[in-house]
C-alpha positions in Angstrom: 48.7 8.8 -0.3 48.2 5.8 -2.5 48.1 2.4 -0.8 48.2 3.6 2.9 45.2 3.0 5.1 43.7 6.2 6.5 43.7 6.8 10.3 40.3 7.4 11.8 41.4 10.9 13.0 42.3 11.8 9.4 39.1 10.6 7.7 37.5 14.1 7.5 40.6 15.3 5.7 40.7 12.3 3.4 39.3 13.3 0.0 38.4 9.7 -0.9 36.5 9.2 2.3 34.7 12.6 1.8 33.7 11.5 -1.7 32.5 8.1 -0.4 30.5 9.8 2.4 28.9 12.2 -0.2 27.9 9.4 -2.7 26.8 7.0 0.1 24.6 9.7 1.5 23.1 10.3 -2.0 22.2 6.7 -2.6 21.0 6.1 1.0 18.7 9.2 0.7 17.5 7.8 -2.7 16.7 4.5 -1.0 14.8 6.3 1.8 12.8 8.2 -0.9 11.6 4.8 -2.2 9.8 4.3 1.2 8.0 7.6 0.6 7.2 6.7 -3.0 5.7 3.3 -1.8 3.7 5.2 0.9 2.5 7.6 -1.7 1.3 4.8 -4.0 -0.4 3.0 -1.0 -2.3 6.2 -0.1 -3.3 7.3 -3.6 -4.2 3.7 -4.7 -5.8 2.9 -1.3 -4.0 -0.4 -1.2 -2.9 -1.6 2.2 -1.7 -4.8 3.8 -2.5 -4.0 7.4 -6.0 -3.8 8.7 -5.3 -0.8 10.9 -4.1 1.1 7.8 -7.2 0.2 5.9 -9.4 1.3 8.9 -8.6 4.9 8.0 -10.9 4.5 5.0 -13.7 2.5 6.5 -14.8 0.2 9.4 -15.4 -3.5 9.4 -16.4 -4.9 6.0 -16.0 -1.5 4.3 -12.3 -1.5 5.2 -11.7 -4.9 3.7 -11.8 -3.7 0.2 -8.7 -1.7 0.9 -6.7 -4.7 2.0 -5.3 -5.6 -1.4 -2.3 -5.4 -3.6 -1.8 -2.8 -6.3 0.6 -3.1 -9.3 2.1 0.4 -8.7 2.6 -0.3 -5.0 4.3 -3.6 -5.7 6.5 -2.1 -8.4 7.7 0.6 -5.9 8.2 -2.1 -3.3 10.3 -4.2 -5.6 12.4 -1.2 -6.5 13.0 -0.5 -2.9 13.9 -4.1 -2.2 16.4 -4.0 -5.1 17.9 -0.8 -3.5 18.3 -2.7 -0.2 20.0 -5.6 -2.0 22.4 -3.3 -3.8 23.0 -0.1 -1.8 23.7 -1.8 1.5 26.6 -3.9 0.1 27.8 -0.7 -1.7 28.0 1.2 1.5 29.9 -1.6 3.3 32.3 -2.4 0.5 32.6 1.2 -0.4 33.7 2.1 3.1 36.4 -0.6 3.0 37.4 0.6 -0.4 37.6 4.2 0.7 39.8 3.2 3.6 42.1 1.0 1.4 43.9 4.0 -0.1 42.6 4.2 -3.7 43.5 7.0 -6.1 40.9 9.8 -5.8 40.1 9.6 -9.6 39.5 5.9 -9.4 37.3 6.2 -6.3 35.3 9.0 -7.8 34.7 6.9 -10.9 33.4 4.0 -8.9 31.2 6.1 -6.6 29.8 8.2 -9.5 29.1 5.3 -11.8 27.3 3.4 -9.0 25.2 6.4 -8.0 24.3 7.1 -11.5 23.4 3.5 -12.2 21.1 3.3 -9.1 19.3 6.6 -10.0 18.8 5.3 -13.5 17.6 2.0 -12.1 15.0 3.8 -10.0 13.7 5.7 -13.0 13.7 2.5 -15.1 11.7 0.7 -12.4 9.2 3.4 -11.7 8.4 4.8 -15.2 8.9 1.8 -16.3 11.5 1.9 -19.1 11.8 -1.0 -21.4 14.4 -3.7 -20.8 17.3 -3.9 -21.0 17.6 -0.5 -19.4 16.7 -1.6 -15.9 18.8 -4.8 -16.2 21.8 -2.9 -17.5 21.7 -0.2 -14.8 21.5 -3.0 -12.2 24.4 -4.8 -13.7 26.6 -1.7 -14.0 26.0 -0.9 -10.3 26.7 -4.5 -9.3 29.9 -4.6 -11.3 31.1 -1.4 -9.6 30.6 -3.0 -6.2 32.5 -6.1 -7.3 35.3 -4.0 -8.6 35.6 -2.2 -5.3 35.6 -5.5 -3.5 38.3 -6.8 -5.7 40.4 -3.7 -5.1 39.9 -4.1 -1.3 41.0 -7.7 -1.4 43.9 -6.8 -3.6 45.1 -4.1 -1.2 44.4 -6.1 2.0 45.6 -9.6 0.9 48.0 -8.4 -1.8 46.3 -10.4 -4.5 
């Protein structure tokens, strides 16, 4: 029902909420994968920031050479940080949007575009693809989150 807030007991039956839960789970899992990618680069490049981690590869002075930064590790970390800065707001605003009673087709469009943009952003960051690919994928995802926020405010405050 367009424009009516969903009751908590009806959420599992609400198609928009189920769509939100699906796409939120996808982007959250993608964000969690970035932690594993960062760990993979740390291990394969033997580049650690904590002495106890470097100690696995040597003791004392021998371990100090592993306390360093690596460009691949830092690139993965920046991609993960960008996910945190964009996916967390999407989840919060997306939940409010899903509960604000949007049309299913509109909600699916928002959720799918955001998810696709974040996946593309990750590939653009890790490969790396030339700009403006990464910047555009970021901007598209950001615009989707703003669009959902606008729709929430429009529904809640009658803007």
